[in-house]
C-alpha positions as CSV (number, residue, x, y, z in Angstrom):
1,M,0.0,0.0,0.0
2,A,2.7,2.5,1.0
3,G,4.8,1.4,-2.1
4,E,1.9,2.5,-4.4
5,R,1.8,5.9,-2.8
6,Y,5.5,6.6,-3.8
7,E,5.4,4.8,-7.1
8,G,8.0,6.2,-9.5
9,L,9.7,8.4,-6.9
10,D,12.9,6.4,-6.6
11,E,13.3,6.3,-10.4
12,W,12.6,10.0,-10.8
13,V,15.1,10.9,-8.1
14,A,17.7,8.6,-9.6
15,A,17.2,10.2,-13.0
16,R,17.0,13.9,-12.0
17,G,18.6,14.1,-8.6
18,T,22.2,14.9,-9.6
19,S,21.1,17.8,-11.8
20,L,18.7,19.2,-9.2
21,L,21.4,18.9,-6.5
22,R,23.7,21.1,-8.6
23,T,21.0,23.7,-8.8
24,A,20.5,23.5,-5.1
25,V,24.3,24.0,-4.5
26,L,24.1,27.1,-6.7
27,L,21.1,28.5,-5.0
28,A,22.5,27.8,-1.5
29,G,26.1,29.0,-2.2
30,S,28.0,25.9,-1.0
31,R,28.0,22.2,-1.4
32,E,27.0,21.5,2.2
33,A,24.2,24.1,2.2
34,G,23.0,22.9,-1.2
35,E,22.8,19.3,0.1
36,D,20.7,20.5,3.0
37,L,18.5,22.6,0.7
38,F,18.0,19.6,-1.6
39,Q,17.3,17.3,1.3
40,Q,14.7,19.7,2.8
41,S,13.0,20.1,-0.6
42,L,13.0,16.4,-1.2
43,E,11.3,15.8,2.1
44,R,8.5,18.2,1.1
45,L,8.3,16.5,-2.3
46,V,7.9,13.1,-0.6
47,R,5.2,14.4,1.7
48,H,3.2,15.6,-1.3
49,W,4.3,13.0,-3.9
50,S,0.8,11.4,-4.3
51,Q,-0.8,14.9,-4.7
52,I,1.6,16.2,-7.3
53,E,0.0,16.3,-10.8
54,G,2.3,16.6,-13.8
55,D,6.0,17.3,-13.5
56,P,7.5,16.9,-10.0
57,E,10.6,18.8,-11.1
58,G,8.7,22.1,-11.3
59,Y,7.4,21.5,-7.7
60,L,10.9,20.7,-6.5
61,R,12.5,23.7,-8.2
62,R,9.9,26.0,-6.8
63,T,10.4,24.5,-3.4
64,M,14.2,24.9,-3.6
65,S,13.9,28.5,-4.8
66,R,11.5,29.5,-2.1
67,L,13.5,27.8,0.7
68,A,16.7,29.4,-0.6
69,I,15.0,32.8,-0.7
70,D,13.7,32.3,2.8
71,R,17.3,31.5,4.0
72,W,18.7,34.6,2.2
73,R,16.1,36.8,3.9
74,W,16.9,35.3,7.3
75,R,20.6,35.9,6.7
76,S,20.0,39.5,5.6
77,R,18.0,40.1,8.8
78,R,20.9,38.8,10.8
79,R,23.2,41.3,8.9
80,E,25.8,38.7,7.8
81,M,28.0,40.1,5.2
82,L,29.6,37.9,2.6
83,G,33.0,39.2,1.4
84,L,34.9,38.5,-1.8
85,D,38.4,37.2,-1.5
86,L,40.0,38.0,-4.9
87,A,42.9,36.0,-6.1
88,E,46.2,37.7,-5.6
89,R,48.7,35.3,-7.2
90,A,47.2,33.4,-10.2
91,G,47.5,34.5,-13.8
92,P,44.5,34.4,-16.0
93,D,45.6,31.3,-18.0
94,D,46.4,28.8,-15.2
95,A,44.3,26.2,-13.5
96,V,44.4,28.0,-10.2
97,A,43.0,31.1,-11.9
98,T,40.1,29.0,-13.3
99,L,39.3,27.6,-9.8
100,D,39.7,31.1,-8.4
101,L,37.3,32.5,-10.9
102,R,34.7,29.8,-10.0
103,D,35.1,30.7,-6.4
104,V,34.7,34.4,-7.1
105,L,31.6,33.7,-9.1
106,M,30.1,31.5,-6.4
107,R,30.8,34.2,-3.8
108,A,29.5,36.9,-6.1
109,L,26.3,34.9,-6.7
110,A,25.9,34.6,-3.0
111,T,25.9,38.4,-2.7
112,L,23.0,39.0,-5.1
113,P,19.6,39.7,-3.6
114,P,17.5,36.6,-3.3
115,R,15.2,37.2,-6.4
116,Q,18.2,38.1,-8.7
117,R,20.1,35.1,-7.6
118,A,17.3,32.7,-8.1
119,V,16.6,34.2,-11.6
120,V,20.2,34.0,-12.6
121,V,20.5,30.4,-11.5
122,L,17.3,29.3,-13.1
123,R,17.9,31.2,-16.4
124,H,21.6,30.6,-16.9
125,W,22.4,27.4,-15.0
126,E,19.1,25.5,-15.4
127,Q,18.6,27.2,-18.8
128,L,14.9,27.8,-18.2
129,S,13.0,30.2,-20.4
130,E,11.9,33.5,-19.1
131,V,8.3,32.2,-19.0
132,D,9.3,29.0,-17.1
133,T,11.5,31.0,-14.6
134,A,8.6,33.4,-14.0
135,D,6.3,30.4,-13.4
136,V,8.8,28.7,-11.0
137,L,9.2,32.0,-9.0
138,G,5.6,33.1,-9.2
139,C,6.5,36.5,-10.8
140,S,6.0,38.3,-14.1
141,V,8.3,37.8,-17.1
142,G,9.2,41.5,-16.8
143,T,10.5,40.9,-13.3
144,V,12.6,37.9,-14.6
145,K,14.1,40.1,-17.4
146,S,15.0,43.0,-15.1
147,A,16.3,40.7,-12.3
148,T,18.4,38.8,-14.9
149,S,19.8,42.1,-16.3
150,R,20.7,43.5,-12.9
151,G,22.1,40.2,-11.6
152,L,24.4,39.7,-14.6
153,A,25.6,43.3,-14.4
154,A,26.5,42.8,-10.7
155,L,28.4,39.6,-11.6
156,R,30.2,41.3,-14.4
157,E,31.4,44.0,-12.0
158,V,32.9,41.4,-9.6
159,V,34.6,39.5,-12.4
160,D,35.9,42.8,-13.9
161,A,37.3,43.8,-10.5
162,R,38.9,40.4,-10.1
163,Q,40.5,40.7,-13.6
164,A,41.8,44.1,-12.8
165,V,43.5,42.8,-9.6
166,V,45.0,39.8,-11.4
167,T,46.2,41.9,-14.4
168,G,47.6,44.6,-12.1
169,I,49.5,42.1,-10.0
170,G,50.8,40.3,-13.1
171,Q,52.2,43.6,-14.5
172,E,53.9,44.5,-11.2
173,E,55.6,41.1,-11.1
174,R,56.9,41.5,-14.7
175,S,58.4,44.9,-14.1
176,S,60.4,43.6,-11.1
């Protein structure tokens, strides 16, 4: 009887779980927080599995996005500031620089306001359309467009600042 209630859940999680976990990591800002977010969202999915009509992925994405936004709001109320530690040694063409850039982007993503972050992750990581992103977040397509534009502009500023630091340090080292 209980097996019928959860029919197809194991297969669905096996097929889509890895991809959705990556989304959770991006929404949460770290592997550990992403795993917690994914687990919490899966628990809600399991509780409502028999009531979900259609695609459970939309339900899970909506749940992850809303839980992540709730966490960001809680953190902002606690006045926690997330800083950016830019690379000071690596040149732009080495493997360390690539990892460094990934770290800078993850930290920059973590500094975006909740709505912008969710929109950027859903649009550019999950590659959802503007309409689908608006549906997942329960907002208008115009809100998705403006949040995407502002979020990407903020990310570009961080990357440009990082590049200026790396380039400036590289020039100083060469003149010595």
